[in-house]
N, CA, C, O and the ligand as a Tripos MOL2 file, in Angstrom:
@<TRIPOS>MOLECULE
protein
  293   291    74     0     0
PROTEIN
NO_CHARGES

@<TRIPOS>ATOM
      1 N          23.5210  129.6480   96.2420 N.3       1 MET1
      2 CA         24.1390  128.3460   96.6660 C.3       1 MET1
      3 C          23.4320  127.9290   97.9410 C.2       1 MET1
      4 O          23.2400  128.7410   98.8470 O.2       1 MET1
      5 N          23.0510  126.6820   98.0120 N.am      2 PRO2
      6 CA         22.3210  126.2210   99.2380 C.3       2 PRO2
      7 C          23.2780  126.0950  100.3950 C.2       2 PRO2
      8 O          24.4840  125.9120  100.2320 O.2       2 PRO2
      9 N          22.7040  126.1980  101.5480 N.am      3 ARG3
     10 CA         23.4620  126.0340  102.7670 C.3       3 ARG3
     11 C          23.1460  124.6450  103.3820 C.2       3 ARG3
     12 O          22.0300  124.1300  103.3180 O.2       3 ARG3
     13 N          24.1780  124.1080  103.9560 N.am      4 TYR4
     14 CA         23.9950  122.8080  104.5990 C.3       4 TYR4
     15 C          24.4730  122.9000  106.0510 C.2       4 TYR4
     16 O          25.5160  123.4760  106.3590 O.2       4 TYR4
     17 N          23.6800  122.3200  106.9000 N.am      5 ASP5
     18 CA         24.0320  122.2680  108.3270 C.3       5 ASP5
     19 C          24.7260  120.9680  108.6450 C.2       5 ASP5
     20 O          24.3000  119.8930  108.2240 O.2       5 ASP5
     21 N          25.7470  121.0770  109.3560 N.am      6 PHE6
     22 CA         26.4630  119.8910  109.8150 C.3       6 PHE6
     23 C          26.5760  119.8900  111.3030 C.2       6 PHE6
     24 O          26.5350  120.9350  111.9530 O.2       6 PHE6
     25 N          26.7190  118.7130  111.8350 N.am      7 ARG7
     26 CA         26.8950  118.6310  113.2970 C.3       7 ARG7
     27 C          28.0910  117.7260  113.5520 C.2       7 ARG7
     28 O          28.2040  116.6310  113.0020 O.2       7 ARG7
     29 N          28.9500  118.2070  114.3790 N.am      8 CYS8
     30 CA         30.1380  117.4250  114.7480 C.3       8 CYS8
     31 C          29.7690  116.4310  115.8290 C.2       8 CYS8
     32 O          29.1290  116.7860  116.8190 O.2       8 CYS8
     33 N          30.1720  115.1930  115.6400 N.am      9 ARG9
     34 CA         29.8730  114.1870  116.6290 C.3       9 ARG9
     35 C          30.9650  114.0740  117.6430 C.2       9 ARG9
     36 O          30.8360  113.3400  118.6230 O.2       9 ARG9
     37 N          32.0690  114.8070  117.4200 N.am     10 SER10
     38 CA         33.1280  114.7550  118.3930 C.3      10 SER10
     39 C          32.9340  115.7900  119.4800 C.2      10 SER10
     40 O          33.1230  115.5150  120.6650 O.2      10 SER10
     41 N          32.5400  117.0310  119.0420 N.am     11 CYS11
     42 CA         32.4060  118.0660  120.0520 C.3      11 CYS11
     43 C          30.9560  118.6220  120.0800 C.2      11 CYS11
     44 O          30.6690  119.4890  120.9060 O.2      11 CYS11
     45 N          30.0630  118.1650  119.2300 N.am     12 GLY12
     46 CA         28.7070  118.5550  119.2830 C.3      12 GLY12
     47 C          28.4220  119.8830  118.6210 C.2      12 GLY12
     48 O          27.2880  120.3590  118.6730 O.2      12 GLY12
     49 N          29.3800  120.4750  118.0210 N.am     13 ALA13
     50 CA         29.1940  121.7710  117.4160 C.3      13 ALA13
     51 C          28.4070  121.6580  116.1120 C.2      13 ALA13
     52 O          28.5490  120.6950  115.3590 O.2      13 ALA13
     53 N          27.5920  122.6490  115.8720 N.am     14 THR14
     54 CA         26.9210  122.7120  114.5480 C.3      14 THR14
     55 C          27.4580  123.8450  113.7630 C.2      14 THR14
     56 O          27.7700  124.9110  114.2930 O.2      14 THR14
     57 N          27.5660  123.6030  112.4770 N.am     15 PHE15
     58 CA         28.1260  124.6440  111.6070 C.3      15 PHE15
     59 C          27.4690  124.5550  110.2600 C.2      15 PHE15
     60 O          26.8350  123.5510  109.9350 O.2      15 PHE15
     61 N          27.6130  125.5910  109.4750 N.am     16 GLU16
     62 CA         27.0220  125.6450  108.1780 C.3      16 GLU16
     63 C          28.1090  125.7230  107.1530 C.2      16 GLU16
     64 O          29.1870  126.2850  107.3450 O.2      16 GLU16
     65 N          27.7440  125.1090  106.0340 N.am     17 LEU17
     66 CA         28.6430  125.2060  104.8730 C.3      17 LEU17
     67 C          27.8450  125.5970  103.6470 C.2      17 LEU17
     68 O          26.7180  125.1360  103.4650 O.2      17 LEU17
     69 N          28.3860  126.3950  102.8500 N.am     18 ARG18
     70 CA         27.7260  126.7250  101.6220 C.3      18 ARG18
     71 C          28.5000  126.0100  100.4990 C.2      18 ARG18
     72 O          29.6880  126.2460  100.2750 O.2      18 ARG18
     73 N          27.7880  125.1550   99.8290 N.am     19 ARG19
     74 CA         28.4220  124.4430   98.7600 C.3      19 ARG19
     75 C          27.3890  124.1300   97.7080 C.2      19 ARG19
     76 O          26.1820  124.2520   97.9210 O.2      19 ARG19
     77 N          27.9030  123.7210   96.5630 N.am     20 THR20
     78 CA         26.9450  123.3520   95.5040 C.3      20 THR20
     79 C          26.2460  122.1060   95.8190 C.2      20 THR20
     80 O          26.6960  121.3290   96.6620 O.2      20 THR20
     81 N          25.1330  121.8780   95.1580 N.am     21 MET21
     82 CA         24.3680  120.6520   95.4650 C.3      21 MET21
     83 C          25.1340  119.3910   95.0270 C.2      21 MET21
     84 O          24.9280  118.3060   95.5700 O.2      21 MET21
     85 N          25.9970  119.5570   94.0600 N.am     22 ALA22
     86 CA         26.8150  118.4110   93.6220 C.3      22 ALA22
     87 C          27.7700  117.9620   94.6990 C.2      22 ALA22
     88 O          28.2230  116.8170   94.6940 O.2      22 ALA22
     89 N          28.0800  118.8470   95.6190 N.am     23 ARG23
     90 CA         28.9790  118.4970   96.6950 C.3      23 ARG23
     91 C          28.2680  118.4140   98.0460 C.2      23 ARG23
     92 O          28.8890  118.4840   99.1060 O.2      23 ARG23
     93 N          26.9840  118.2650   97.9720 N.am     24 ALA24
     94 CA         26.2160  118.2420   99.2110 C.3      24 ALA24
     95 C          26.5730  117.1040  100.0950 C.2      24 ALA24
     96 O          26.4970  117.2180  101.3180 O.2      24 ALA24
     97 N          26.9580  116.0160   99.5190 N.am     25 ASN25
     98 CA         27.2420  114.8180  100.3130 C.3      25 ASN25
     99 C          28.7440  114.6340  100.5730 C.2      25 ASN25
    100 O          29.1960  113.6110  101.0870 O.2      25 ASN25
    101 N          29.4660  115.6430  100.2050 N.am     26 ASP26
    102 CA         30.9150  115.5350  100.5310 C.3      26 ASP26
    103 C          31.1020  115.6180  102.0240 C.2      26 ASP26
    104 O          30.3140  116.2770  102.7020 O.2      26 ASP26
    105 N          32.1200  114.9690  102.5600 N.am     27 PRO27
    106 CA         32.3650  115.0100  103.9970 C.3      27 PRO27
    107 C          32.7730  116.4280  104.3780 C.2      27 PRO27
    108 O          33.5200  117.1010  103.6670 O.2      27 PRO27
    109 N          32.2570  116.8510  105.5210 N.am     28 ALA28
    110 CA         32.5720  118.1840  106.0400 C.3      28 ALA28
    111 C          33.4500  118.0400  107.2950 C.2      28 ALA28
    112 O          33.3300  117.0690  108.0420 O.2      28 ALA28
    113 N          34.2860  118.9750  107.4980 N.am     29 VAL29
    114 CA         35.1510  118.9200  108.6770 C.3      29 VAL29
    115 C          34.7240  120.0550  109.6400 C.2      29 VAL29
    116 O          34.5260  121.2100  109.2620 O.2      29 VAL29
    117 N          34.6040  119.6470  110.8520 N.am     30 CYS30
    118 CA         34.2690  120.5800  111.9360 C.3      30 CYS30
    119 C          35.2670  121.7550  111.9550 C.2      30 CYS30
    120 O          36.4480  121.5860  111.6510 O.2      30 CYS30
    121 N          34.7710  122.9270  112.3130 N.am     31 PRO31
    122 CA         35.6990  124.0870  112.4470 C.3      31 PRO31
    123 C          36.8300  123.8280  113.3770 C.2      31 PRO31
    124 O          37.8810  124.4610  113.2760 O.2      31 PRO31
    125 N          36.6350  122.8830  114.3100 N.am     32 ASP32
    126 CA         37.6860  122.5260  115.1980 C.3      32 ASP32
    127 C          38.5720  121.4230  114.6760 C.2      32 ASP32
    128 O          39.5330  121.0270  115.3360 O.2      32 ASP32
    129 N          38.2540  120.9190  113.4860 N.am     33 GLY33
    130 CA         39.1090  119.9500  112.8600 C.3      33 GLY33
    131 C          38.6940  118.5260  112.9920 C.2      33 GLY33
    132 O          39.4170  117.6090  112.6030 O.2      33 GLY33
    133 N          37.4900  118.3370  113.5590 N.am     34 HIS34
    134 CA         37.0500  116.9650  113.7540 C.3      34 HIS34
    135 C          36.3860  116.4710  112.4660 C.2      34 HIS34
    136 O          35.5230  117.1590  111.9220 O.2      34 HIS34
    137 N          36.7610  115.3210  111.9830 N.am     35 PRO35
    138 CA         36.2180  114.8300  110.7270 C.3      35 PRO35
    139 C          34.9250  114.0750  110.9100 C.2      35 PRO35
    140 O          34.2560  113.7800  109.9190 O.2      35 PRO35
    141 N          34.5470  113.7530  112.1070 N.am     36 ASP36
    142 CA         33.3400  112.9340  112.3360 C.3      36 ASP36
    143 C          32.1190  113.8530  112.4220 C.2      36 ASP36
    144 O          31.7140  114.2700  113.5070 O.2      36 ASP36
    145 N          31.5400  114.1610  111.2500 N.am     37 THR37
    146 CA         30.4160  115.0450  111.2450 C.3      37 THR37
    147 C          29.2380  114.3770  110.5150 C.2      37 THR37
    148 O          29.4100  113.4370  109.7380 O.2      37 THR37
    149 N          28.0940  114.8770  110.7850 N.am     38 VAL38
    150 CA         26.8710  114.3940  110.0510 C.3      38 VAL38
    151 C          26.1580  115.5870  109.4950 C.2      38 VAL38
    152 O          26.1480  116.6780  110.0650 O.2      38 VAL38
    153 N          25.5530  115.3300  108.3390 N.am     39 LYS39
    154 CA         24.7920  116.3960  107.6860 C.3      39 LYS39
    155 C          23.3810  116.4230  108.2540 C.2      39 LYS39
    156 O          22.7250  115.3900  108.3860 O.2      39 LYS39
    157 N          22.9440  117.5910  108.5760 N.am     40 LEU40
    158 CA         21.5930  117.7830  109.1350 C.3      40 LEU40
    159 C          20.6540  118.1500  108.0150 C.2      40 LEU40
    160 O          21.0550  118.6460  106.9620 O.2      40 LEU40
    161 N          19.4360  117.8990  108.2700 N.am     41 LEU41
    162 CA         18.4010  118.3070  107.3190 C.3      41 LEU41
    163 C          18.0920  119.7940  107.6160 C.2      41 LEU41
    164 O          17.4870  120.1040  108.6430 O.2      41 LEU41
    165 N          18.4820  120.6510  106.7760 N.am     42 SER42
    166 CA         18.2660  122.0450  106.9710 C.3      42 SER42
    167 C          17.1790  122.5340  106.0780 C.2      42 SER42
    168 O          16.8410  121.9020  105.0760 O.2      42 SER42
    169 N          16.6310  123.6600  106.4400 N.am     43 THR43
    170 CA         15.5710  124.2620  105.6670 C.3      43 THR43
    171 C          16.1460  125.0810  104.5680 C.2      43 THR43
    172 O          16.4220  126.2690  104.7330 O.2      43 THR43
    173 N          16.3270  124.4430  103.4350 N.am     44 VAL44
    174 CA         16.8160  125.1480  102.3110 C.3      44 VAL44
    175 C          15.5720  125.8450  101.6740 C.2      44 VAL44
    176 O          14.4300  125.4300  101.8740 O.2      44 VAL44
    177 N          15.8370  126.8450  100.9530 N.am     45 ALA45
    178 CA         14.7230  127.6130  100.3600 C.3      45 ALA45
    179 C          14.0260  126.7880   99.2830 C.2      45 ALA45
    180 O          14.3000  126.9380   98.0920 O.2      45 ALA45
    181 N          13.1370  125.9310   99.7120 N.am     46 VAL46
    182 CA         12.4010  125.1990   98.7850 C.3      46 VAL46
    183 C          10.9210  125.5530   98.9400 C.2      46 VAL46
    184 O          10.5070  126.1250   99.9480 O.2      46 VAL46
    185 N          10.1580  125.2110   97.9500 N.am     47 THR47
    186 CA          8.7080  125.6220   98.0390 C.3      47 THR47
    187 C           8.0130  124.7410   99.0080 C.2      47 THR47
    188 O           8.2590  123.5370   99.0650 O.2      47 THR47
    189 N           7.1260  125.3440   99.7860 N.am     48 GLY48
    190 CA          6.3330  124.5700  100.7520 C.3      48 GLY48
    191 C           6.9770  124.5670  102.1380 C.2      48 GLY48
    192 O           6.4260  123.9400  103.0420 O.2      48 GLY48
    193 N           8.0660  125.2040  102.3440 N.am     49 ALA49
    194 CA          8.6820  125.1980  103.6660 C.3      49 ALA49
    195 C           8.0680  126.3250  104.4950 C.2      49 ALA49
    196 O           8.2110  127.5100  104.1960 O.2      49 ALA49
    197 N           7.4010  125.9060  105.5190 N.am     50 ALA50
    198 CA          6.8100  126.8760  106.3970 C.3      50 ALA50
    199 C           7.7360  127.0960  107.5690 C.2      50 ALA50
    200 O           8.3040  126.1460  108.1070 O.2      50 ALA50
    201 N           7.8900  128.3460  107.9670 N.am     51 SER51
    202 CA          8.8260  128.6250  108.9890 C.3      51 SER51
    203 C           8.0630  129.3930  110.1150 C.2      51 SER51
    204 O           7.8020  130.5930  110.0260 O.2      51 SER51
    205 N           7.7400  128.6420  111.1390 N.am     52 GLY52
    206 CA          7.1590  129.2720  112.3150 C.3      52 GLY52
    207 C           5.8160  129.9220  111.9650 C.2      52 GLY52
    208 O           5.1730  129.5910  110.9680 O.2      52 GLY52
    209 N           5.4240  130.8630  112.8320 N.am     53 GLY53
    210 CA          4.1640  131.5470  112.6050 C.3      53 GLY53
    211 C           3.0340  130.8260  113.2520 C.2      53 GLY53
    212 O           3.0800  129.6120  113.4560 O.2      53 GLY53
    213 N           2.0270  131.5690  113.5720 N.am     54 ALA54
    214 CA          0.8290  130.9410  114.1820 C.3      54 ALA54
    215 C          -0.0810  130.4720  113.1090 C.2      54 ALA54
    216 O          -0.3790  131.1780  112.1460 O.2      54 ALA54
    217 N          -0.5230  129.2420  113.2980 N.am     55 ALA55
    218 CA         -1.4790  128.6770  112.3340 C.3      55 ALA55
    219 C          -2.8650  129.2620  112.5700 C.2      55 ALA55
    220 O          -3.3840  129.2990  113.6850 O.2      55 ALA55
    221 N          -3.4300  129.7120  111.4670 N.am     56 THR56
    222 CA         -4.7530  130.3160  111.5840 C.3      56 THR56
    223 C          -5.7940  129.2740  111.4180 C.2      56 THR56
    224 O          -6.0290  128.7670  110.3210 O.2      56 THR56
    225 N          -6.4220  128.9520  112.5170 N.am     57 ALA57
    226 CA         -7.5000  127.9540  112.4740 C.3      57 ALA57
    227 C          -8.7510  128.5390  111.8280 C.2      57 ALA57
    228 O          -9.1600  129.6570  112.1440 O.2      57 ALA57
    229 N          -9.3280  127.8050  110.9590 N.am     58 PRO58
    230 CA        -10.5400  128.3310  110.2880 C.3      58 PRO58
    231 C         -11.7010  128.3970  111.2860 C.2      58 PRO58
    232 O         -12.0600  127.3990  111.9110 O.2      58 PRO58
    233 N         -12.2640  129.5690  111.4170 N.am     59 ALA59
    234 CA        -13.3680  129.7380  112.4070 C.3      59 ALA59
    235 C         -14.6720  129.4030  111.7500 C.2      59 ALA59
    236 O         -14.9790  129.8600  110.6500 O.2      59 ALA59
    237 N         -15.4330  128.5930  112.4460 N.am     60 PRO60
    238 CA        -16.7200  128.1870  111.9220 C.3      60 PRO60
    239 C         -17.6280  129.3990  111.8320 C.2      60 PRO60
    240 O         -17.7020  130.1870  112.7760 O.2      60 PRO60
    241 N         -18.3100  129.5600  110.7300 N.am     61 SER61
    242 CA        -19.1900  130.7240  110.6110 C.3      61 SER61
    243 C         -20.5400  130.2600  110.1260 C.2      61 SER61
    244 O         -20.7040  129.8940  108.9620 O.2      61 SER61
    245 N         -21.4950  130.2760  111.0110 N.am     62 GLY62
    246 CA        -22.8270  129.8870  110.6200 C.3      62 GLY62
    247 C         -22.9530  128.4120  110.2190 C.2      62 GLY62
    248 O         -22.0290  127.6200  110.4010 O.2      62 GLY62
    249 N         -24.0480  128.0910  109.7050 N.am     63 GLY63
    250 CA        -24.2040  126.7730  109.1430 C.3      63 GLY63
    251 C         -24.2580  125.7190  110.2480 C.2      63 GLY63
    252 O         -23.3320  124.9170  110.3640 O.2      63 GLY63
    253 N         -25.2520  125.7000  111.0120 N.am     64 GLY64
    254 CA        -25.3850  124.6220  112.0590 C.3      64 GLY64
    255 C         -24.9440  125.0280  113.4030 C.2      64 GLY64
    256 O         -24.8810  124.1800  114.2940 O.2      64 GLY64
    257 N         -24.6190  126.3120  113.6310 N.am     65 GLY65
    258 CA        -24.3070  126.7880  114.9450 C.3      65 GLY65
    259 C         -25.5260  126.7450  115.8460 C.2      65 GLY65
    260 O         -26.6630  126.6420  115.3870 O.2      65 GLY65
    261 N         -25.2600  126.8250  117.1370 N.am     66 CYS66
    262 CA        -26.3450  126.7280  118.0990 C.3      66 CYS66
    263 C         -27.2700  127.8960  117.9750 C.2      66 CYS66
    264 O         -28.4870  127.7340  118.0570 O.2      66 CYS66
    265 N         -26.6900  129.1500  117.7650 N.am     67 CYS67
    266 CA        -27.5300  130.2790  117.6780 C.3      67 CYS67
    267 C         -27.9290  130.6310  116.2160 C.2      67 CYS67
    268 O         -28.5580  131.6560  115.9550 O.2      67 CYS67
    269 N         -27.5580  129.7880  115.3320 N.am     68 GLY68
    270 CA        -27.8490  130.0870  113.9710 C.3      68 GLY68
    271 C         -29.1040  129.4070  113.4900 C.2      68 GLY68
    272 O         -29.7030  129.8500  112.5100 O.2      68 GLY68
    273 N         -29.5040  128.3880  114.1210 N.am     69 GLY69
    274 CA        -30.7080  127.6700  113.6830 C.3      69 GLY69
    275 C         -31.9460  127.9370  114.5080 C.2      69 GLY69
    276 O         -33.0190  127.3970  114.2410 O.2      69 GLY69
    277 N         -31.7830  128.7800  115.5180 N.am     70 GLY70
    278 CA        -32.9450  129.1150  116.3440 C.3      70 GLY70
    279 C         -33.1920  128.0690  117.4510 C.2      70 GLY70
    280 O         -34.3060  127.9550  117.9640 O.2      70 GLY70
    281 N         -32.1490  127.3130  117.8110 N.am     71 CYS71
    282 CA        -32.3870  126.2650  118.7960 C.3      71 CYS71
    283 C         -32.2240  126.8250  120.1910 C.2      71 CYS71
    284 O         -32.6020  126.1710  121.1630 O.2      71 CYS71
    285 N         -31.6650  128.0330  120.3180 N.am     72 CYS72
    286 CA        -31.3800  128.5470  121.6440 C.3      72 CYS72
    287 C         -32.0280  129.9050  121.7780 C.2      72 CYS72
    288 O         -31.5100  130.7060  122.5560 O.2      72 CYS72
    289 N         -32.9770  130.2030  121.1820 N.am     73 GLY73
    290 CA        -33.5310  131.4920  121.2530 C.3      73 GLY73
    291 C         -34.9510  131.5190  120.7340 C.2      73 GLY73
    292 O         -35.5860  132.5740  120.7250 O.2      73 GLY73
    293 ZN         34.1000  119.2410  116.3700 Zn       74 ZN74
@<TRIPOS>BOND
     1     1     2 1
     2     2     3 1
     3     3     4 2
     4     3     5 am
     5     5     6 1
     6     6     7 1
     7     7     8 2
     8     7     9 am
     9     9    10 1
    10    10    11 1
    11    11    12 2
    12    11    13 am
    13    13    14 1
    14    14    15 1
    15    15    16 2
    16    15    17 am
    17    17    18 1
    18    18    19 1
    19    19    20 2
    20    19    21 am
    21    21    22 1
    22    22    23 1
    23    23    24 2
    24    23    25 am
    25    25    26 1
    26    26    27 1
    27    27    28 2
    28    27    29 am
    29    29    30 1
    30    30    31 1
    31    31    32 2
    32    31    33 am
    33    33    34 1
    34    34    35 1
    35    35    36 2
    36    35    37 am
    37    37    38 1
    38    38    39 1
    39    39    40 2
    40    39    41 am
    41    41    42 1
    42    42    43 1
    43    43    44 2
    44    43    45 am
    45    45    46 1
    46    46    47 1
    47    47    48 2
    48    47    49 am
    49    49    50 1
    50    50    51 1
    51    51    52 2
    52    51    53 am
    53    53    54 1
    54    54    55 1
    55    55    56 2
    56    55    57 am
    57    57    58 1
    58    58    59 1
    59    59    60 2
    60    59    61 am
    61    61    62 1
    62    62    63 1
    63    63    64 2
    64    63    65 am
    65    65    66 1
    66    66    67 1
    67    67    68 2
    68    67    69 am
    69    69    70 1
    70    70    71 1
    71    71    72 2
    72    71    73 am
    73    73    74 1
    74    74    75 1
    75    75    76 2
    76    75    77 am
    77    77    78 1
    78    78    79 1
    79    79    80 2
    80    79    81 am
    81    81    82 1
    82    82    83 1
    83    83    84 2
    84    83    85 am
    85    85    86 1
    86    86    87 1
    87    87    88 2
    88    87    89 am
    89    89    90 1
    90    90    91 1
    91    91    92 2
    92    91    93 am
    93    93    94 1
    94    94    95 1
    95    95    96 2
    96    95    97 am
    97    97    98 1
    98    98    99 1
    99    99   100 2
   100    99   101 am
   101   101   102 1
   102   102   103 1
   103   103   104 2
   104   103   105 am
   105   105   106 1
   106   106   107 1
   107   107   108 2
   108   107   109 am
   109   109   110 1
   110   110   111 1
   111   111   112 2
   112   111   113 am
   113   113   114 1
   114   114   115 1
   115   115   116 2
   116   115   117 am
   117   117   118 1
   118   118   119 1
   119   119   120 2
   120   119   121 am
   121   121   122 1
   122   122   123 1
   123   123   124 2
   124   123   125 am
   125   125   126 1
   126   126   127 1
   127   127   128 2
   128   127   129 am
   129   129   130 1
   130   130   131 1
   131   131   132 2
   132   131   133 am
   133   133   134 1
   134   134   135 1
   135   135   136 2
   136   135   137 am
   137   137   138 1
   138   138   139 1
   139   139   140 2
   140   139   141 am
   141   141   142 1
   142   142   143 1
   143   143   144 2
   144   143   145 am
   145   145   146 1
   146   146   147 1
   147   147   148 2
   148   147   149 am
   149   149   150 1
   150   150   151 1
   151   151   152 2
   152   151   153 am
   153   153   154 1
   154   154   155 1
   155   155   156 2
   156   155   157 am
   157   157   158 1
   158   158   159 1
   159   159   160 2
   160   159   161 am
   161   161   162 1
   162   162   163 1
   163   163   164 2
   164   163   165 am
   165   165   166 1
   166   166   167 1
   167   167   168 2
   168   167   169 am
   169   169   170 1
   170   170   171 1
   171   171   172 2
   172   171   173 am
   173   173   174 1
   174   174   175 1
   175   175   176 2
   176   175   177 am
   177   177   178 1
   178   178   179 1
   179   179   180 2
   180   179   181 am
   181   181   182 1
   182   182   183 1
   183   183   184 2
   184   183   185 am
   185   185   186 1
   186   186   187 1
   187   187   188 2
   188   187   189 am
   189   189   190 1
   190   190   191 1
   191   191   192 2
   192   191   193 am
   193   193   194 1
   194   194   195 1
   195   195   196 2
   196   195   197 am
   197   197   198 1
   198   198   199 1
   199   199   200 2
   200   199   201 am
   201   201   202 1
   202   202   203 1
   203   203   204 2
   204   203   205 am
   205   205   206 1
   206   206   207 1
   207   207   208 2
   208   207   209 am
   209   209   210 1
   210   210   211 1
   211   211   212 2
   212   211   213 am
   213   213   214 1
   214   214   215 1
   215   215   216 2
   216   215   217 am
   217   217   218 1
   218   218   219 1
   219   219   220 2
   220   219   221 am
   221   221   222 1
   222   222   223 1
   223   223   224 2
   224   223   225 am
   225   225   226 1
   226   226   227 1
   227   227   228 2
   228   227   229 am
   229   229   230 1
   230   230   231 1
   231   231   232 2
   232   231   233 am
   233   233   234 1
   234   234   235 1
   235   235   236 2
   236   235   237 am
   237   237   238 1
   238   238   239 1
   239   239   240 2
   240   239   241 am
   241   241   242 1
   242   242   243 1
   243   243   244 2
   244   243   245 am
   245   245   246 1
   246   246   247 1
   247   247   248 2
   248   247   249 am
   249   249   250 1
   250   250   251 1
   251   251   252 2
   252   251   253 am
   253   253   254 1
   254   254   255 1
   255   255   256 2
   256   255   257 am
   257   257   258 1
   258   258   259 1
   259   259   260 2
   260   259   261 am
   261   261   262 1
   262   262   263 1
   263   263   264 2
   264   263   265 am
   265   265   266 1
   266   266   267 1
   267   267   268 2
   268   267   269 am
   269   269   270 1
   270   270   271 1
   271   271   272 2
   272   271   273 am
   273   273   274 1
   274   274   275 1
   275   275   276 2
   276   275   277 am
   277   277   278 1
   278   278   279 1
   279   279   280 2
   280   279   281 am
   281   281   282 1
   282   282   283 1
   283   283   284 2
   284   283   285 am
   285   285   286 1
   286   286   287 1
   287   287   288 2
   288   287   289 am
   289   289   290 1
   290   290   291 1
   291   291   292 2
@<TRIPOS>SUBSTRUCTURE
     1 MET1         2 RESIDUE 1 A MET
     2 PRO2         6 RESIDUE 1 A PRO
     3 ARG3        10 RESIDUE 1 A ARG
     4 TYR4        14 RESIDUE 1 A TYR
     5 ASP5        18 RESIDUE 1 A ASP
     6 PHE6        22 RESIDUE 1 A PHE
     7 ARG7        26 RESIDUE 1 A ARG
     8 CYS8        30 RESIDUE 1 A CYS
     9 ARG9        34 RESIDUE 1 A ARG
    10 SER10       38 RESIDUE 1 A SER
    11 CYS11       42 RESIDUE 1 A CYS
    12 GLY12       46 RESIDUE 1 A GLY
    13 ALA13       50 RESIDUE 1 A ALA
    14 THR14       54 RESIDUE 1 A THR
    15 PHE15       58 RESIDUE 1 A PHE
    16 GLU16       62 RESIDUE 1 A GLU
    17 LEU17       66 RESIDUE 1 A LEU
    18 ARG18       70 RESIDUE 1 A ARG
    19 ARG19       74 RESIDUE 1 A ARG
    20 THR20       78 RESIDUE 1 A THR
    21 MET21       82 RESIDUE 1 A MET
    22 ALA22       86 RESIDUE 1 A ALA
    23 ARG23       90 RESIDUE 1 A ARG
    24 ALA24       94 RESIDUE 1 A ALA
    25 ASN25       98 RESIDUE 1 A ASN
    26 ASP26      102 RESIDUE 1 A ASP
    27 PRO27      106 RESIDUE 1 A PRO
    28 ALA28      110 RESIDUE 1 A ALA
    29 VAL29      114 RESIDUE 1 A VAL
    30 CYS30      118 RESIDUE 1 A CYS
    31 PRO31      122 RESIDUE 1 A PRO
    32 ASP32      126 RESIDUE 1 A ASP
    33 GLY33      130 RESIDUE 1 A GLY
    34 HIS34      134 RESIDUE 1 A HIS
    35 PRO35      138 RESIDUE 1 A PRO
    36 ASP36      142 RESIDUE 1 A ASP
    37 THR37      146 RESIDUE 1 A THR
    38 VAL38      150 RESIDUE 1 A VAL
    39 LYS39      154 RESIDUE 1 A LYS
    40 LEU40      158 RESIDUE 1 A LEU
    41 LEU41      162 RESIDUE 1 A LEU
    42 SER42      166 RESIDUE 1 A SER
    43 THR43      170 RESIDUE 1 A THR
    44 VAL44      174 RESIDUE 1 A VAL
    45 ALA45      178 RESIDUE 1 A ALA
    46 VAL46      182 RESIDUE 1 A VAL
    47 THR47      186 RESIDUE 1 A THR
    48 GLY48      190 RESIDUE 1 A GLY
    49 ALA49      194 RESIDUE 1 A ALA
    50 ALA50      198 RESIDUE 1 A ALA
    51 SER51      202 RESIDUE 1 A SER
    52 GLY52      206 RESIDUE 1 A GLY
    53 GLY53      210 RESIDUE 1 A GLY
    54 ALA54      214 RESIDUE 1 A ALA
    55 ALA55      218 RESIDUE 1 A ALA
    56 THR56      222 RESIDUE 1 A THR
    57 ALA57      226 RESIDUE 1 A ALA
    58 PRO58      230 RESIDUE 1 A PRO
    59 ALA59      234 RESIDUE 1 A ALA
    60 PRO60      238 RESIDUE 1 A PRO
    61 SER61      242 RESIDUE 1 A SER
    62 GLY62      246 RESIDUE 1 A GLY
    63 GLY63      250 RESIDUE 1 A GLY
    64 GLY64      254 RESIDUE 1 A GLY
    65 GLY65      258 RESIDUE 1 A GLY
    66 CYS66      262 RESIDUE 1 A CYS
    67 CYS67      266 RESIDUE 1 A CYS
    68 GLY68      270 RESIDUE 1 A GLY
    69 GLY69      274 RESIDUE 1 A GLY
    70 GLY70      278 RESIDUE 1 A GLY
    71 CYS71      282 RESIDUE 1 A CYS
    72 CYS72      286 RESIDUE 1 A CYS
    73 GLY73      290 RESIDUE 1 A GLY
    74 ZN74       293 GROUP 0 **** ****
């Protein structure tokens, strides 16, 4: 069951609810009882979601480098 993050606009608290996708847009009530909440875009387990980590930049290897073509030596 996917998780949905909500944020209370009354007290600023964020909370999670687990509900079916059919009820994803149902209004959520803050744990403190405030009905004025908004649904946040959370990272549900979908394909293509990258979570943190250092991006590995492709290192140039040969092919036009300064020391590869004999221009500096
Ligand atoms: Zn609240």
